[in-house]
N, C-alpha and C positions, 0 to 999 in steps of 0.2 A: 631517272633511276635513283632511288634512295642511296645516299652514300653509306658504305659499310662502316661498321664500327672500327675495324683495323685501320681504315684509311682516315677516318676522322681523328682517332686517337693520335696517329702519327702526324697529321697535319697541325694538330693543336698542341703538340708536344706534351702528350698525356694530359691535356685539358689544363695545362699550366698557364697558357697565354690568356691574358685578360684578368688574371687573379691579382689583386692588390697584394704587395709584399714589401719587405725591407722598410719597416716603419721607423721613423725618428720623431720624437716628441720634444717640443721646446721645453726648456727648463721651467718655464712658468705654466706649462700645460695649455697654452693658448692655441697652438697650431700643430698639425701633424703632417710630415712629409712622407711620401711613399712612392713606390714604383708600380707601374701598370701599363700593359699595352692598350691600345685604343680599341681592340676587339679581341675576340677569342681565336682569331686566325692571324692577327698582326704579330710579327716577330720583333718589332722595334719598340723596345720598352721606353716609356716616357716618364718624366718626373712630374709629380702632382703635389699639391698642398691642400690641406683641409683647414679651414678656419673653424675651430671647435665651437665658438659661441654661436655662429650663424649656421653651422652645418653645411656650408657651401664649399665646393671643391673648385680648384683652379688648376688648369694645365699650365705648368711652368716651363717645361722644355720638351718639345717633340724633336727627337734627333734628326728626323727627315728635314727639318727646317734649318738645321745648323749647316754652315758652309762646310763642304766635304763631310757629310753627315755621318762619319764613321764607316763609310763604305770602303775605306782603305783597308789594307792588310793589318790584322790585329797582331801585335808583337808576340813573339814565340813565348816569352815569359808569361804574358797575359793568357795565352791559349792554354798553357800548362796550368795556371791558376784556376781557370774556368773549369778544366777537366777535374781538378781536385774538388772544386766546390760544386760539381755537377750542374753547372750553369749551361742551360741549353738555349736561352733566348739571346737576342741581339739588342742593339741600341744602348741605352743607359742601364747597365746591369748592376751597378752599385753607386753609391754617392756618400759624401761625407759632409757634415754640417757643423757649424759653430754651436755652442750651448744654447744660445738664444734663437736658433733657427732663423737667422736673418739672411743667410746665404748658404749655398751648397756648391760643392766641388764634385766634378765627375770627369771620367775619361771616355773618349771615343777614338778607337783605332790609334792609340798612342798620343793623342792630343788632349790637353786639359782645358777645362772651362769652369768658370765661376759664374753663378747666376744669383742675382739679388731677388729674394722672394717678394719684396714689395713692388719693385719696378719692373721685374722680369728682364732686367738688363743683363746680357750675356757678354762676358769677357774671356777671351782666350788667353791662357797662360803660355807665354813662349817656351817651348821645349825643343828637343831635338827630334821629335816625332815618334819616339818609341817609349814614352813615359807610361808608367803603370803604378797602380796602388796609390793614388793621391789621397792625402788626408789633410783637412783643415786643422789648424790648431784650435783649442777650445774658444779662444777670443775671436776667431774668424779673420785674423789679419795676415796669416802666413800659411803657405802651402808647402807641404813636403811631398816628395814623390821619388820613385826609383826609376833610373834610366841607365840601361847597360851595366847594371850592377852597382851603380853609384846612388847613394842617398843625397838628394838635392833639396834645397829650400829656396823659396822665393816669396816675396811679399805679393799680396793680391793686387797691388797697384802696378804690377808688371815690371818691377826692377829686375836687374839681372840675377839669375839663379846662382846660388852659392853651392859648391860641392862640399858637403859635410863629411862624407866618407867615401873614399874611392877604393875599389878593389885592387889588391897588390898583383893579382894575376887572374887569369881566366877561370880559375877554380873558385874564386871568392865572390860573394855578393854581400852587399849591405842593405838591410831593410826588407829582405824577403824571407818567407817561411821556407824551410827545407821540406823535402818530399814527405817524409813521415809525419811531420807536424801538420802539414795541410791535408794529407790523405787520412791519417789515423787519429790524430789528437784533437781535430777540430780547430786548430789554430791557423788561420789564414793570414795573420798578420806578422810582420817582421820588425815593426817599430811602433812606439807608443809616445804620444806627446806628454810632456809635463803639463799640469793644470794651469800654469801661468804662461805656457807657450815659449819659455826661454830655452828649454832643453828637450832632448828626445832620448828615450832608451832604444837602442838600435841592436838588432841581431846581426852579427857577422857570421856568415855560413861559409865554411870551407869544405868543398866536396872532393878535394884531392885524395882523401883516403878511400872514397867510395868507388866500388868497381863500376866499370862502364859497360853498359849494354847498348846494342845498336839495333834499332827498330827499322826495318826496311819497308818499303812499299813495292812489293813484287810486281804490281800491276804497272809501275812506272820505273823500270830498270834504269832509266837515265838519272833518277833522283838519288842523291846520296842518303844513306841511312841516317836517321836521327840518333844522336848520341844522348843517352840517358844515364845520369848517375843514379843507379838503383841499389839501395842497400838491402840485399836479400838476407834472409835469416842467417845468423851466425857470422856475418861479414861486418866490416867497419860502417859505422854511420858517418854522416857529415859531422864535422867539428863545429859546434855552435858556441859562440862566446857573445857576450853583451857588453855594450859601451854606453855610457852616459855622455852624449854629445851635445854641446851647447851651440846656439846659433852664433856665438862669438868665436867658435873654432876650437874650444876646448874639448878634450876627449879623455874620459876616465874609464878604465876597464872595471867591470864588475867582477868581484873575486869570490869564487866558491870552488869546491872540489869538482871540477868537471870530469875527472876520471871516474869518481864514484857516482856522479849524478850528471850524466851526459845529455838527458833530455830536458829541454825547457818547454814546459807544457802551456804556460801562459804568463801574463804579467798584468799588473793593475797599478796605475799611477794616479793618485788622487791628492787632495789637500791634506790627507792624513798620512801620506808617505808612499813610497815606491815598494811594491811587493813583486817578487818573482817566485814562481812555483817550478821546482825541478824534480826530476824523477830518476831513480836508478835504472840501469839497463835491464835488470830483471823485473822492474816495475813493482817490486814489493815494498819500496820505500819512496815516500813523497815528502818533500819539505817545502814549507813556505819560508822564503828568505826575505827579510827586511833589508832593503839596500839603502846605504847612506850615499846619496848622489854625489856628494863632494869628494868622497874618498874612494868609493867603490867597495868599501868593506860591507860585509853582509853578516847578519845575525839570524840564527835559526829561530823563527818565531813559532813554528808548529811542525810536528812530524807525524806522519801516519805510516803504519807498518801493517802488512798483511801477508799471510803465508802464500797466498796465490798471486794476487796483484791488488794494487790500489787504483780505483777507478778515477778517471778524469771527469769531473762534473762541470758542465758549462755554467758560466756566470760568477764563479768564485775563484779567488778570494775577492771580497768587497768589504766596504766599511759602512756602518751606520753614520749619521751626522755627527755623533760624538766620538767617532773613531773606533767603536767596538767592531771586532772582526766578525765577518759573516763567512761561514764555511760549511762544509758537509762532512758527515762521518758515517761509516757502517758500524752500527752498534745495536745489540739486542735484536739481530735478525732483520734490521731494516736500514734503509738509507735515510738518514735524518739530517735536518737543518740544524746547524749549531750557531749560536750567537755567543761570541766570547768563547767560553769553553763549556757552554751548557746546551745540550740538545733540547730543542724546543718543540719538535714535532713527535707525535705519538708513534708507536711502533706499527700501528695499523696503516700508516701513511708512508708510501715509498716515494721519497723525493726524487724527481727526475732531473731538475736543474733550477738554478736561480735565474730569473728572467730580468729583474731590475731591482735596484735598491733606491727608493725614492725618500730621501731624508731618513726617517726612522721606520719606514715601512719597507719590508722585504716582500717582493712579488716572486712567487716560485710555482713551478709546476709539480704535480704529484699525483699518485694513484692510490686508491683504496682497492678498487677492482682493476686488475692489470690491463684490461682492454680500454679502460677509460682514463684519460689524462686531463685532470682539472687544473684550475688556477686558484691559488691560495695566496693570502697575505699573512704576514706575521708582523706584529708590532707589540711593544711593551704594554701598551694600553689595552689592546684587544686580544692579544695571543694569536692563535692560528684561526683564520676565518676563510671559508670558501668564498671566492668571488662570484657573485650571481650564480648560485648553484643550479637555478633553473635553466641557465644557458650552458654552464660548463660541466655539469654533473653527468652528462650522458653523451659523450663524444670525445673528440680530441681537440684540446684548446691550447693555444699559445696566447701570449700577451706581452705588451710593453706598457711601461708606466713612467711618467715624469710629471712633476708639478701637480700631482693629484689627478691627472688625466690618464685613463687606462684605455688602450686599444685591445680588444678581444678579437681573436681569429679562431673561429670554431668550425670544425668539420664534424658531421654527425652521420648517423645511419639513415636519417629521415630523407636525405636527398644528397646527390653528389654536389661537389663544389664547397665553397666557403661562405661563411657569414661573418662580416667584419663590422663591428660596432664600437662606438666611442662613448666612454662613460666617465662621470665624475661621481664617486660614491655609488649609490644605487640608481642614479639617474642616467638614462641613455640620452645622449645629446646628438648623436649623429650616426648615420650608417654609410659605410664606404662600399659602393656597389662593385661587384665583380662582373667583368664583361666576358667571363669565360663561357664557352659554348656548353650546352647541356648534352651529355652523351646520348647517342642514339641507342639506348638500351634501358631496359627496365630491370632494376635490381630487386632481388628477393633473397636477402641474406639472413640466415639463421645463425645466431651466436650461441655457442654451446660449450659446455665443459665435458671433457671426455677422459675416461679411464681413471685409474687409482690416483694418478698425479693431477687430476682435474686439468688436463691440458686445454688451454683456450683454443678454440677453433671456430671456423666459419664453414657452414654447409650451404651449397647453392645447387638448385635444380633448374632445369630449363624453364623459361617464362611460360606460365600457363600449364605447367605439368601437373597432372593428378597423380598423387602417390598411389601406388598399387596398380597403375595402368601398364607398367612395363618394368623390366629389369634394365638398369642403366649401367653402361661402363663408367668406371670411376677415374677421375684425374686428380692426383694430388698436386697442388700448386704452391709449394712452400718456398720460403727463404730458409728458415729453420735454424740458422747458425747464430753464434754469439754476436752481440753488438747491434742487432737490428730486429725490431719487432714488427711483424706483418699483420697480426690479428689484432686489429684496433677497431674501435667503434666509430669508423669513418667509411662512408660508402665508397669514396674514391680508392680505397685500398683494394677493392674487389671487382673493378670494372672488367679487367681482362678475365678474371675467373668467371664472371657472369657470362661473358661472351662465349667462353668455352662451354659453359653449361648449356647455353642456348643452341650449341651445335649437337646436343644430345647426350651430355655427360652429367653425372653427379660429381660436383667439384668439392674437394675438401682442402682447406687451408688450415694448417695447425702449427702452433708455436710450442716447441718443446723446451727441454732443459737448455740453459745457456742463453736464452733470449731475454731481453730486458723486461723489467716490470715485476719479476717474481721474487725480488729480494736478493741479498748477497749470496746466500747459500745456493739458491737456485741457479744464479748466473755462474758461480764458480764450480758447479758440478761437472763442467766439461774441461776442467784444468787437466791437461795431459792426454785427453781423448776427446777430440772434437767430432768423432764419427759414431762410435758405438751408442752412447746415450741418446744422441740426436736421431739416429735412425731407428732405434728402439721406440722412441716416442712417436715417430711417424707411423710405424706399424701398429702401435697401440691405439693411436687415434683412429686409424683406418678400421681396425677390427671392432673398436667400440662403436664407431659411427655406424658401421654395417649392421651391428646388432640392434641399434636404435632405428635405422632407416633400412628396412629389408629390400628396398629397391636397389641398393648397392650391389652390383654384380662383381664379386671378388675374383671371378675368373678372368676379368678384363680390367686390369688396373694399370694406369699409366702415371708417370711422374715427370714434371717439368721444373726447371729452375735456372736462375741466372747467378753468376758469381759463386757465392758460397752455396746458393740453392742449385747451381749447376753441379758443383762437387757432390752435393747430397743426392741429386738425381742419378748421377753415374754410380755413386756408391750403392744406391738402392738396388740397381739391377745387377751389380756385381755380387753383393753379399746376400741379397734376398730375392733371387729369381723366382722363388716359389710364390712370392707375393706380387712383385712388379713384373709386368709383361713388356714394357717398353719405356724408354726414358729419352727426354730432351735435356741435354746438358749445355747450357750457354755460359761461355767464358768461365769455365771451371778452374779452380786451383786444384790441379791433379798431383802436384809434387810440392808439399809445403816448404821444402828447402829452397824453392824458387820464389817464395813470396816474401814480403818486406819484414823487416826486423820487428817493428813495434807491434804490429798486429799478431804476427805468428808466434814470437817469443812470449807474448803475454799468455797464450793458451798452451803452447807446447814446450816452453823453455828453450834454452839455447841448444842448438843442435849438437855442439861439441859435448855437452854435459848430459843431455837426455836424447841421445840419437834414436832410441827405440820408439819414442813418440812419432818421430818423423817417418821412420820405416813403416810403422803400422798404419799411419794415416795415408800413406801414399797410394794413389790409384794405380800407379804403374806396376807395383809389385802384384797387384790383384788382376791385372789385365787378362791372364789366362782363364779367369773364372767367368768371363762374359759368355752368356748363352742367350741373351735377349737382344732385340733391336735397339740400337743406341745411336742417336744423332748428336754430334758435337758441333757447336756453333761458336765462332770466335772472330772478333775484330782484328784484322791484321795490324792496325795501328794502336792496339791497346797497350798502354804503358803502365797500367796498374796490375792486371793479371795478364802478363804478356802471352802472346800466341804460342810460345814454346811449351806452355803447359799442355795445350791441346795436341800440338805436334808430337811431343815426346809420348804422350799417352797413345796417340794414334799409332805411332811407331811400335810401341809395346804391344798394342792389340794386333797389329799386322804380324809381328814376330811370333805371337802366340797363335796365329791363324784364325783370328776372330774377326768376322765381318762387322763393319760399322759404317756409318755415314758421317762425312765431315763437310760442313758448310762454312767456307771462309768468307768473311765480310770485307770487301776491299774498301780500304780507307776508313773503316770504323774503329772507334775507340771503345773503351769499356762501356760508355753510355749507349753507343749504337743508336744514335737519335736521328740519323738521316731519315727523312719521311718515307722514302721508297724502301730502305732497308727495313725500318720499323714495321711498316705495313706488311711486307711480304714474309718476314720471319714468322709472324703469327699464322699466316695462311699455310706456309710450308710445315710448320710444326703440326698444325691440325691434320694436314694430309698424311704426314708421316705416322702420327698416332693412329689415325683411322686404318691405314693400311696394315699396320702391325697388329691391330686388334681385330681386323677382319670386318670393319664397319664401312658400310657404303653411305653416301649422302653428299650434299653440296653445302658449301658455306652460306650462312644467312647473315 
């Protein structure tokens, strides 16, 4: 029997297994290290290296060959980090290298290993067995890592580890990112090496002010609940301070107004100096601080202010080889690259992030058409140039660059999966193969713009369907919310949508106001209201698409979503039952006062100052309006959108006498990536929608 798509997708972790990722390039551009499993079904990620000149790959470390190959228990702090990073594979999930890419450092189940790329000799670094987040210094002679909240350092020759910073009590850690930094700011790191390897910038995180939540496993009542320091909107954040710590034992506090600027968004330490970026609690002011390592004194190098919020853009700040600052700014209706104090990109180009700075060349991602993310360079000599536009001009592309060597990773609509190529200038030198399985599905995605706002959308029909042959029930399959773009020119974004289409639906995926790619005004149009404009755009997209595609049966419309998309799905049947007949709401935020500070307050403000926003966005206060079938799905171990969201909403629905369905996922986190769970969720969603719409049929 042919394997079903839901089973294949679950088994392959959404077809991510076998995909090359986490690229590091030697400073001279001669070699590229990366991670990849040995097949599309193997969950043990291996470390590989590519010789750029010859184009030959070598397997450097297969974790299954390492003594006690990581099969031991993963430390709790590492499990939490992987959840924040949405890491679903096993084996070597990250690594650190020296600048010359002579050796790499990685962790397996709390144990640390250094491998030499030339000899493939593997050395274990002695630890207490629960070490996490190891990083090599730039010269490759010293290892730093965190163990039980302590930041430690040890030379690669195996000398005894030194404790550089030890927590004063159980509420303190050194060298780890706090919850909101890892979950919402994109900062997974809690320490940074100096370029000469003599000092580190270290974050001290004190969670004592943060309220404690307790996440139980009801299926195992003998287990104690997990205690989580969760800063819900309006409550205290962790106290984050920074220290410049020397390998010689010196420790200098970094000085800034931590009351006015309590968020540390990122740091950069190069030969041109130490920069720290801080942000105010309301996120309307962001400053780049130049830190004087010997004294800890700081100077404000740059400040950005916005009436709504200042975005955190990846890859900045950085420096050119002469020390000129690389930054981004929202100006003239666009997100623009700034060199020094001068914007250098045109307003037609929306900068997504800085990918690398290679000497005097800045590599960055940007969009002209919001569904397409291309790769560009800027230099004083050539200005802004598209990198191989024939490859990156019609898809979603990311890249790394060092020593003149560029690794391009492209996803397109032409086929699922990724294409990874290595270039110097316009010359392609090598191809890094993906071992990912090909989905057992045939995609047919129509990319369209809909309505007066030209909403970017994808329309999918059953494979082989002839238009005009029948009226089709419609499924909306959005995320729709701020901070995440779903409608992209990449086939892999629509695999689940195509599977639902093949079950007899016309599927519509639309991005509305607030989603990335449309420019600052577009993204900020949801400030204070993350419900009304977003739902209006989904309805507008549906009605416009139905006018274009008469096969849409608007009397049978369903909507499904996860996380914010789950909130949007439930909101749709509550507010617009005239349009939506059934909803699947997965891991929804039902009460925004229960979600974390950094994300929620960015869009809705502080609940003590703007309580109306929270009241109007809450699904709980609208529970009595439900008159359509609604399935709520939630992982009981979710520590991001905790299951209390669904349970409180269900209670409100029950109090209002509104029938609904709740599907609890035992042991599942927000990712819900257990293969059995992931497969059967899709099948149960399909059956629930079919029953609600009065559709018969079997899954194909």
